[in-house]
Backbone bond lengths (Angstrom), bond angles and torsions (degrees), N, CA, C in turn:
res aa  C-N    CA-C-N  psi(-1)  N-CA   C-N-CA  omega(-1)  CA-C   N-CA-C  phi
1 K - - - 1.449 - - 1.535 109.64 -
2 L 1.309 116.77 -43.08 1.456 121.19 -179.61 1.528 110.87 -59.91
3 W 1.328 117.28 -40.62 1.466 120.61 -179.83 1.523 110.82 -64.01
4 R 1.302 118.05 -42.16 1.471 121.30 -179.95 1.523 110.91 -64.32
5 E 1.328 117.26 -38.51 1.460 120.35 178.54 1.521 110.50 -65.96
6 L 1.324 116.44 -39.73 1.459 120.28 -179.54 1.523 112.01 -68.98
7 M 1.317 117.59 -30.35 1.461 120.27 -178.63 1.528 111.22 -69.74
8 G 1.313 117.92 -12.54 1.453 121.35 174.39 1.523 111.27 -71.31
9 K 1.318 116.60 -20.76 1.462 120.71 177.02 1.520 109.62 -75.27
10 K 1.333 116.45 163.49 1.459 119.87 -178.94 1.520 112.34 -74.03
11 V 1.337 117.19 -44.46 1.459 120.83 -178.14 1.522 109.37 -131.34
12 V 1.339 115.46 125.10 1.453 121.20 176.14 1.520 106.54 -117.49
13 K 1.329 116.80 124.17 1.454 121.13 -177.92 1.512 109.95 -115.82
14 G 1.331 114.36 158.02 1.456 119.69 178.77 1.505 111.48 -163.13
15 N 1.318 115.29 -177.86 1.455 123.23 176.89 1.519 108.40 -123.01
16 V 1.325 116.48 145.00 1.454 121.93 179.54 1.525 108.75 -88.10
17 T 1.330 117.08 135.69 1.460 121.15 -177.49 1.518 112.62 -102.54
18 K 1.340 117.46 5.80 1.464 122.11 -178.72 1.518 108.31 -147.56
19 T 1.333 117.65 146.15 1.460 121.83 177.40 1.527 109.49 -82.26
20 Y 1.335 116.47 134.60 1.471 123.08 178.16 1.518 109.72 -119.11
21 H 1.339 116.93 128.50 1.452 122.83 175.28 1.525 107.45 -108.31
22 T 1.336 117.33 120.20 1.457 121.51 -179.94 1.526 109.17 -134.21
23 A 1.308 116.57 176.39 1.464 121.63 175.90 1.527 110.61 -67.87
24 N 1.311 116.91 -21.27 1.459 122.30 179.52 1.527 111.91 -83.23
25 G 1.314 117.32 -6.78 1.457 121.88 -178.68 1.509 110.41 127.33
26 T 1.315 115.75 -167.08 1.457 121.25 -178.09 1.524 109.82 -113.22
27 L 1.308 114.83 132.87 1.455 121.99 174.26 1.523 105.90 -107.81
28 Y 1.317 116.01 110.88 1.457 121.17 -172.40 1.518 112.44 -84.91
29 K 1.333 114.16 151.06 1.461 121.79 176.07 1.521 108.71 -56.70
30 G 1.334 117.09 133.94 1.457 122.12 179.74 1.518 113.86 90.20
31 S 1.336 117.52 -3.46 1.466 120.79 179.43 1.522 110.63 -68.07
32 K 1.309 115.69 143.79 1.459 120.86 175.52 1.518 108.08 -82.73
33 V 1.328 116.56 133.07 1.457 121.73 -179.07 1.513 110.15 -132.74
34 R 1.312 114.36 162.48 1.459 122.79 175.28 1.525 106.89 -115.44
35 V 1.315 117.48 126.52 1.463 121.75 -178.52 1.525 108.30 -77.89
36 E 1.320 115.51 120.31 1.464 121.97 -177.97 1.536 112.00 -94.69
37 D 1.344 116.03 -42.55 1.464 119.89 -174.34 1.523 108.88 -156.36
38 V 1.325 115.72 150.94 1.459 122.40 176.65 1.511 107.33 -122.81
39 S 1.329 116.68 122.78 1.454 120.96 -179.86 1.519 109.84 -80.55
40 S 1.316 116.27 131.28 1.464 119.97 179.76 1.532 111.39 -85.03
41 K 1.323 117.80 -20.06 1.465 121.37 -178.91 1.523 112.48 -85.08
42 T 1.327 116.62 -33.07 1.461 120.28 -178.91 1.524 109.54 -122.18
43 E 1.284 116.43 178.21 1.465 121.53 177.92 1.518 110.73 -94.10
44 K 1.333 117.77 23.82 1.459 122.03 -178.14 1.527 110.80 -95.81
45 T 1.323 114.43 150.13 1.451 122.30 178.55 1.517 108.09 -130.60
46 R 1.323 116.67 134.67 1.463 121.07 177.57 1.522 107.76 -90.20
47 V 1.345 115.81 122.66 1.456 121.43 -179.83 1.519 109.00 -127.71
48 S 1.325 115.61 158.80 1.464 120.44 172.73 1.517 107.96 -124.66
49 D 1.335 115.32 143.09 1.457 118.91 179.57 1.519 109.94 -87.23
50 E 1.329 116.44 -172.73 1.466 120.89 -175.37 1.519 113.07 -65.99
51 T 1.343 117.28 -22.02 1.467 120.33 178.79 1.518 112.44 -92.76
52 G 1.341 117.26 -4.11 1.455 121.07 177.03 1.515 114.91 96.88
53 R 1.333 117.87 1.24 1.465 120.24 178.05 1.525 110.00 -70.75
54 I 1.323 116.42 142.64 1.463 123.15 -177.02 1.524 109.59 -97.42
55 F 1.325 115.98 135.28 1.458 122.71 176.20 1.518 108.93 -135.39
56 W 1.337 116.17 147.94 1.455 122.04 171.14 1.511 106.63 -106.57
57 V 1.330 117.09 119.79 1.465 122.05 -177.54 1.517 109.30 -127.99
58 H 1.328 116.21 163.53 1.459 120.40 175.93 1.523 109.21 -69.51
59 R 1.288 114.92 140.62 1.470 121.32 -178.47 1.528 111.10 -58.64
60 S 1.310 117.41 -35.64 1.464 120.42 -178.38 1.520 112.65 -71.35
61 D 1.341 117.73 -13.90 1.455 121.93 -179.57 1.525 112.73 -92.82
62 V 1.324 117.64 7.52 1.458 121.64 177.77 1.534 107.86 -116.29
63 Q 1.314 115.37 120.98 1.467 121.30 176.81 1.515 107.44 -99.65
64 L 1.312 116.83 115.29 1.468 121.32 -176.87 1.516 111.49 -71.93
65 V 1.332 114.90 145.19 1.460 121.23 179.87 1.515 109.20 -107.13
């Protein structure tokens, strides 16, 4: 519920608490991200890093700021 309320805002920012290695590159633990979308079917969240790369991460691995 909290995530849905926050998505009503224009910009939601957070920090990643786990390192992710993907074909798109590596998203390191502690990186600042911008929350783009929250999936209601899964526990995944679409985030973009400071360079604009898109990653899908677990919702529990994003600490909101």
